[in-house]
C-alpha positions as CSV (number, residue, x, y, z in Angstrom):
1,M,86.2,226.8,132.0
2,K,87.8,229.7,130.2
3,K,85.4,232.6,129.2
4,S,86.7,233.1,125.5
5,I,85.2,236.4,124.4
6,L,83.5,235.3,121.1
7,I,80.8,236.6,119.5
8,V,80.3,235.0,116.4
9,L,77.1,236.9,115.6
10,S,78.5,240.3,116.3
11,I,79.2,242.4,112.7
12,M,82.1,244.5,114.2
13,M,84.5,245.2,111.9
14,I,86.6,246.5,114.7
15,S,87.7,245.0,118.3
16,V,85.7,246.5,121.4
17,F,88.6,245.5,123.4
18,T,89.9,249.3,123.2
19,L,91.0,250.9,126.4
20,S,92.3,253.7,127.4
21,G,94.1,255.9,130.3
22,C,97.1,258.2,131.3
23,S,100.6,258.1,132.4
24,N,102.8,260.7,133.8
25,N,106.2,259.0,132.9
26,T,108.0,261.8,130.6
27,V,110.9,259.6,129.7
28,A,110.6,259.7,125.9
29,P,111.1,256.2,124.3
30,T,113.1,255.4,121.1
31,E,111.0,253.9,118.3
32,E,113.3,250.8,118.6
33,E,112.4,250.7,122.0
34,L,108.7,250.7,121.5
35,S,108.4,248.6,118.7
36,K,110.7,246.1,121.1
37,D,108.3,246.3,123.6
38,A,105.4,245.5,121.4
39,Y,107.0,242.7,119.9
40,A,107.9,241.3,122.8
41,F,104.2,241.9,124.2
42,V,102.2,239.8,121.4
43,E,104.9,237.4,121.2
44,K,104.1,236.7,124.7
45,L,100.3,236.2,123.5
46,S,101.3,233.9,120.8
47,V,102.9,231.5,123.5
48,K,99.9,231.7,125.5
49,D,102.1,233.2,128.2
50,Y,99.7,235.7,129.6
51,S,101.3,236.4,133.0
52,G,104.3,237.6,131.5
53,A,102.2,239.3,128.9
54,K,100.7,241.4,131.8
55,S,103.6,241.3,134.1
56,D,106.7,242.0,131.8
57,H,105.3,245.2,130.5
58,K,103.8,248.6,131.7
59,F,100.6,249.5,131.6
60,D,98.8,253.1,132.5
61,I,96.8,253.8,135.1
62,V,93.1,252.5,133.8
63,M,94.6,249.7,131.6
64,N,96.3,247.7,134.5
65,L,92.9,247.8,136.7
66,L,91.1,246.7,133.3
67,T,93.3,244.6,131.7
68,G,94.4,241.2,133.4
69,K,96.0,238.2,132.4
70,K,92.3,236.6,131.8
71,T,91.4,239.3,130.1
72,L,94.6,239.0,127.6
73,Q,93.7,235.2,127.0
74,S,89.8,236.1,126.3
75,I,91.3,238.4,123.6
76,W,94.1,236.3,121.9
77,E,91.8,233.2,121.7
78,A,88.8,235.4,120.2
79,L,91.8,236.4,117.8
80,I,92.9,232.9,117.0
81,T,89.2,231.4,116.7
82,E,87.8,234.5,114.0
83,Y,91.3,234.3,112.3
84,G,92.7,230.4,112.8
85,E,95.9,229.7,114.6
86,Y,98.6,232.0,114.8
87,Y,101.4,231.8,112.3
88,D,104.0,234.8,112.4
89,I,104.9,238.3,113.5
90,Y,106.1,239.8,110.2
91,G,106.8,243.2,110.4
92,Y,105.5,246.6,112.5
93,E,104.6,250.3,111.6
94,R,104.5,253.5,114.0
95,S,102.3,256.0,114.1
96,K,101.2,259.0,116.1
97,A,97.9,260.4,116.6
98,S,96.4,262.7,119.5
99,G,99.1,262.2,122.1
100,F,99.6,258.9,121.7
101,D,102.1,256.2,120.3
102,N,101.3,253.7,118.1
103,I,103.2,250.6,117.3
104,I,101.0,248.2,115.0
105,V,102.3,244.9,114.9
106,K,101.7,242.4,111.3
107,V,100.7,239.1,113.0
108,A,99.5,236.5,110.2
109,F,97.1,233.9,111.1
110,T,96.4,230.7,109.2
111,N,93.1,232.3,107.9
112,K,93.8,236.4,107.8
113,C,96.4,239.0,108.7
114,I,95.7,241.7,111.1
115,D,97.3,244.6,112.2
116,L,97.4,244.6,116.2
117,K,97.9,248.4,117.5
118,V,99.5,248.4,120.3
119,T,99.5,251.9,122.0
120,Y,101.3,253.9,124.1
121,K,100.6,257.2,125.6
122,E,102.7,259.8,124.0
123,D,106.8,259.7,125.8
124,T,105.7,256.7,127.8
125,L,106.6,252.8,127.4
126,K,103.1,252.1,129.4
127,I,100.4,250.2,127.3
128,S,97.4,252.4,127.4
129,G,95.5,250.5,124.3
130,L,94.9,247.4,122.3
131,H,92.7,246.6,119.4
132,Y,93.2,245.5,115.6
133,T,92.1,245.7,112.4
134,T,92.0,242.6,109.5
135,N,94.5,244.0,106.6
136,A,94.8,242.6,103.3
137,D,97.9,240.9,103.1
138,K,98.1,237.1,102.6
139,P,98.8,234.8,105.2
140,V,102.1,232.8,104.1
141,L,101.1,229.1,104.6
142,A,104.6,227.0,103.8
143,G,104.7,224.3,105.8
144,A,100.4,224.3,106.8
145,P,99.3,220.7,105.9
146,T,97.7,219.8,102.4
147,I,94.0,219.8,102.9
148,V,92.7,216.0,101.6
149,L,89.5,215.3,99.4
150,P,87.4,212.8,100.3
151,D,87.2,209.9,97.6
152,G,84.5,210.6,95.0
153,I,84.9,214.5,95.1
154,V,86.6,216.8,93.4
155,E,87.0,221.0,93.7
156,Q,87.8,223.7,91.1
157,T,88.4,227.6,92.3
158,F,86.9,230.8,90.5
159,S,86.0,233.6,91.1
160,F,82.6,235.9,90.6
161,G,80.8,239.1,92.0
162,I,80.3,242.7,91.0
163,S,83.1,244.6,89.2
164,N,85.7,245.3,91.1
165,L,84.5,243.2,94.2
166,E,85.0,239.6,92.8
167,L,85.3,237.1,95.3
168,P,87.1,233.5,95.3
169,A,84.8,230.5,95.4
170,I,85.4,227.1,95.6
171,L,82.9,224.7,93.5
172,T,82.9,221.1,95.1
173,T,81.3,218.3,93.1
174,P,81.1,215.0,92.8
175,E,83.7,213.0,90.7
176,K,81.8,211.5,87.7
177,G,78.4,213.1,86.1
178,D,77.4,216.5,85.7
179,K,74.0,218.6,85.8
180,F,74.1,218.5,89.5
181,P,71.6,220.3,91.7
182,V,73.8,222.9,93.8
183,V,73.6,224.5,97.3
184,I,75.2,228.3,97.6
185,L,76.5,228.7,101.4
186,V,75.9,232.0,102.4
187,H,77.8,233.3,105.6
188,G,76.9,234.5,109.1
189,S,78.5,238.3,110.0
190,G,82.2,238.9,110.6
191,P,84.9,238.8,107.9
192,N,84.5,234.9,107.0
193,N,86.4,233.0,104.5
194,S,84.8,230.3,102.5
195,D,84.8,227.5,104.8
196,E,83.3,229.4,108.0
197,S,86.1,228.4,109.7
198,V,85.8,229.0,113.7
199,G,88.5,227.8,115.9
200,N,89.7,224.2,114.5
201,Q,85.9,223.6,112.7
202,F,85.1,224.3,109.6
203,P,81.2,224.1,108.7
204,F,81.2,225.1,105.5
205,R,83.3,222.8,104.3
206,D,82.3,220.0,105.9
207,I,78.8,221.0,104.3
208,A,80.3,221.2,100.9
209,W,82.3,217.9,101.1
210,G,78.8,215.7,102.5
211,L,76.6,217.0,100.1
212,A,78.9,216.5,97.2
213,Q,79.7,212.5,98.4
214,Q,75.5,212.4,98.1
215,G,75.5,214.0,94.4
216,I,74.8,217.5,95.0
217,A,77.2,220.2,94.1
218,V,78.3,223.0,96.7
219,I,79.8,226.8,96.3
220,R,81.0,228.5,98.9
221,Y,83.5,231.8,98.6
222,D,85.3,234.4,101.1
223,K,82.7,237.1,102.4
224,R,83.1,240.6,100.7
225,T,83.9,242.1,104.2
226,L,87.0,239.1,104.4
227,V,88.5,240.0,101.1
228,Y,87.6,243.8,100.6
229,P,87.6,245.2,104.1
230,E,87.6,248.6,102.9
231,S,85.0,248.3,100.9
232,F,82.5,248.8,103.7
233,T,81.9,252.6,104.5
234,D,79.8,254.5,106.8
235,T,77.1,253.8,103.7
236,S,77.2,249.8,104.1
237,T,74.4,248.3,104.8
238,V,74.1,244.0,105.0
239,E,72.7,243.9,101.5
240,D,76.5,245.2,100.6
241,E,77.9,242.9,103.2
242,T,76.2,239.6,102.4
243,V,72.7,240.2,99.9
244,E,74.5,241.1,97.0
245,D,77.1,238.2,96.8
246,A,74.6,235.6,97.2
247,M,72.8,237.0,94.3
248,M,75.5,236.8,92.2
249,A,76.3,233.5,93.0
250,A,72.8,232.5,92.0
251,I,73.4,233.9,88.5
252,T,76.9,232.7,88.3
253,M,75.3,229.5,88.8
254,Q,73.2,229.4,85.8
255,T,76.2,229.9,83.7
256,I,78.1,226.4,84.9
257,P,78.5,223.7,82.9
258,E,78.3,221.0,85.8
259,I,75.5,222.5,87.4
260,D,71.5,221.6,86.7
261,A,70.3,225.6,86.4
262,S,66.9,224.4,87.6
263,K,68.0,223.2,90.6
264,I,69.8,226.0,92.7
265,F,69.4,226.3,96.2
266,I,70.7,228.4,98.6
267,L,71.6,227.8,102.3
268,G,72.4,231.0,104.7
269,H,73.8,230.6,107.8
270,S,73.4,232.7,111.0
271,L,73.1,236.2,109.7
272,G,72.6,234.5,106.3
273,G,69.7,232.4,107.5
274,M,68.6,235.6,108.9
275,M,68.7,237.5,105.6
276,I,67.3,234.7,103.4
277,P,63.8,236.1,102.5
278,R,65.8,239.4,101.8
279,I,67.6,237.0,99.4
280,A,64.8,235.0,97.8
281,E,63.1,238.1,96.6
282,L,66.1,238.8,94.7
283,T,66.8,234.8,93.4
284,P,63.8,233.9,91.6
285,E,66.2,231.7,89.3
286,A,66.4,229.6,92.9
287,K,64.1,226.5,93.3
288,G,64.4,226.5,97.3
289,Y,66.2,228.0,100.7
290,I,67.4,226.6,103.8
291,M,68.0,228.6,107.0
292,M,70.6,227.4,109.1
293,G,71.0,229.2,112.9
294,A,69.1,231.8,112.0
295,A,68.2,234.9,114.5
296,V,64.8,236.5,114.8
297,T,66.1,238.6,118.0
298,P,67.8,241.9,116.7
299,L,71.4,241.8,116.7
300,H,72.2,244.3,119.2
301,K,70.0,242.3,121.5
302,L,71.7,238.8,120.8
303,I,75.4,240.6,121.5
304,I,74.2,241.9,124.8
305,E,72.7,238.0,125.8
306,Q,76.0,236.5,124.6
307,Y,77.9,238.3,126.6
308,E,75.9,237.7,129.7
309,Y,75.6,234.1,128.9
310,I,79.9,233.8,128.4
311,F,80.9,235.9,131.3
312,N,78.6,234.3,133.7
313,L,79.7,230.5,132.7
314,D,82.1,230.7,135.9
315,G,79.3,231.7,138.1
316,K,81.2,235.7,138.6
317,L,81.8,238.4,136.6
318,S,85.1,240.3,136.4
319,I,85.4,244.1,136.9
320,S,86.3,244.2,133.1
321,E,83.7,241.9,132.1
322,R,81.2,244.0,134.3
323,I,82.3,247.1,132.5
324,T,82.5,245.8,129.1
325,L,78.3,244.4,130.1
326,W,77.6,248.4,131.1
327,Q,79.4,249.7,128.1
328,S,77.9,247.2,125.7
329,K,74.4,248.1,126.8
330,R,74.3,251.3,126.3
331,M,75.7,251.0,122.8
332,S,72.8,248.5,122.2
333,N,70.4,251.1,123.9
334,N,72.0,254.2,121.6
335,V,71.0,251.3,118.7
336,E,67.4,251.0,119.6
337,E,67.2,254.5,119.9
338,L,68.6,255.1,116.6
339,V,66.8,257.5,114.1
340,E,67.5,259.1,111.2
341,N,69.9,262.1,111.1
342,S,70.6,261.1,114.5
343,K,74.2,262.4,116.0
344,I,75.1,259.1,117.4
345,E,78.6,258.0,116.0
346,S,79.6,254.2,115.0
347,K,82.0,254.3,118.1
348,D,78.6,254.0,120.4
349,L,77.0,251.5,118.1
350,F,79.3,248.8,118.0
351,N,81.9,250.2,115.4
352,I,79.0,249.8,112.8
353,S,77.9,252.8,111.1
354,P,73.9,253.9,112.0
355,A,72.8,253.3,108.4
356,Y,73.7,249.8,108.6
357,W,71.8,249.7,112.2
358,L,68.8,251.7,110.7
359,H,68.7,249.3,107.1
360,L,68.2,246.2,109.9
361,Q,65.6,247.9,111.8
362,Q,63.6,248.0,108.3
363,Y,64.0,244.7,108.0
364,D,61.0,242.2,109.2
365,M,61.7,238.5,108.7
366,L,58.9,237.2,110.5
367,S,56.5,239.0,108.2
368,M,58.4,238.0,105.1
369,L,58.0,234.3,106.0
370,N,54.1,234.6,106.4
371,D,54.7,234.9,102.5
372,F,57.4,233.1,101.8
373,A,56.2,230.5,98.7
374,K,59.3,228.7,97.7
375,P,60.2,225.1,99.5
376,L,62.3,226.4,103.0
377,L,64.2,223.6,104.9
378,V,65.1,225.6,108.7
379,L,67.2,224.2,110.5
380,Q,68.4,224.7,114.4
381,G,71.1,223.5,117.1
382,E,69.0,222.9,120.2
383,S,72.4,223.7,122.4
384,D,73.2,226.7,120.4
385,Y,73.9,229.8,122.9
386,Q,73.9,232.6,120.4
387,V,71.0,232.4,118.7
388,P,68.0,230.7,121.3
389,M,65.9,227.9,120.5
390,R,63.3,230.7,120.8
391,D,63.7,232.1,118.0
392,F,63.6,229.1,116.1
393,E,60.2,228.6,117.7
394,M,59.0,232.3,116.5
395,I,60.0,230.9,112.5
396,K,58.0,227.7,113.1
397,Q,55.2,230.5,114.1
398,A,55.7,232.2,111.5
399,L,55.2,229.2,109.1
400,S,52.6,226.5,110.7
401,G,50.1,225.8,108.2
402,K,52.3,226.2,105.3
403,D,53.0,223.0,103.5
404,N,56.2,224.8,101.7
405,A,57.9,224.5,104.6
406,Q,59.9,222.2,106.5
407,T,61.3,222.6,110.6
408,I,64.3,220.2,112.1
409,S,65.9,221.0,115.6
410,Y,68.7,218.6,116.9
411,P,69.4,217.7,120.0
412,G,72.7,218.4,121.9
413,L,74.4,220.7,118.9
414,G,75.5,224.2,119.0
415,H,75.6,227.3,116.4
416,L,77.9,225.3,113.8
417,M,75.9,222.2,113.9
418,T,78.5,220.4,115.4
419,T,78.3,218.7,119.6
420,A,77.9,221.2,122.1
421,G,79.7,221.0,125.1
422,T,77.8,220.9,128.9
423,P,77.0,223.7,128.9
424,P,77.5,225.1,125.9
425,A,80.6,227.5,125.5
426,P,83.0,229.3,123.2
427,D,85.7,226.6,124.4
428,D,83.5,224.3,122.3
429,Y,85.3,225.7,119.3
430,Y,88.8,224.4,119.8
431,N,87.7,220.7,119.5
432,E,88.3,219.0,116.0
433,L,84.3,218.8,115.0
434,Q,82.4,217.8,111.9
435,V,78.9,219.0,111.0
436,D,76.4,216.3,112.5
437,Q,76.0,213.8,109.7
438,S,72.3,214.2,110.4
439,V,71.9,217.9,109.3
440,I,74.0,216.9,105.9
441,D,71.3,213.9,105.2
442,D,68.6,215.9,106.2
443,I,69.9,218.9,104.0
444,A,70.3,216.2,101.2
445,S,67.0,214.9,101.5
446,F,65.2,218.2,101.0
447,I,67.0,218.9,98.4
448,S,66.4,215.5,96.5
449,N,62.4,216.1,97.5
450,N,62.3,219.3,95.8
């Protein structure tokens, strides 16, 4: 079983696969030589020739030790899982900084474009680092398969949001009728698109289509960190990442003629589910809320648990996996010790700003649930390795005795509410599976009963 490095709950804005080292090669390659080498390296990854990517290119001492065929495979599969299938290489840029030569390869996936930076020690052709950031380019989807809507539903696109940060959105409704109840879908962490697609699974699209077939409208939208990654600064918090846009969606739904403004529901998944109590404070117009795969365990601790689980799936830890765990535990400890005016930098906090972590430190979901008064449905897959069942049990305990709350767990379902493997693994997301029908039916029943 492959151990794809995928941390869906991680809220890292750039990859943590950056590695560095040194070389004594003093022959300076030309820009053409550097770009050809970087292109060839990425092309081998794109056709899954991980052995060739390793053997046909030079690496400095540290990269050669830490970057094997399995590591390259994990990195590429994580990109596919996060951004869709590989589509094309469409250009490059060159930059120099601090004794390094960077070839930034422009790579398009079906859901997002990225800048994949191949770093060379200055004056060498030895790769000394590899990392990526998303960019604002739009993937060219010519030849992509046309999505066919199920019978009886229609979709329309529009945009909403705060000024200068408007988000593209999709409203799915039954084909006939009007004044529908509506569900607003709020993403988990990371730069998610409107389908919240991971690999070959599209949970938000499944939920939208499934509920629309039962007479319920759904709005889903591209996340702010996908559309405007540059807006996420050192002062940004989860309020900017998730909460504000959920609030704006609820306000917008009151203005849509097809929607019954008295029946607005908000469903948060993963990080979005964790933030439902805070979202509820800002959306008095909402009738009820749904938490799906919501975490109680602090995110920096979940990152470590997920790494440990994934790395141990084959029963052994490689050198690079041991190093990654050590680095991640060190960063998790930094988050734990973080205080106001701390000197700890983002690079030592999973590449996330101190402001983000400090804001989360003040958030106590369980205590907020004690006072939760509106209808609430909590859903959890029992085979979810990313948010463990213990978190679901803590939520159940916090809601114990509350007539307005209902909790349901599903044997055999994973974090995306699709069928998990045995044991559950990141590879499950490459299977073309849909959100289990029982989950959609339970959501529909909750809305109908409220």
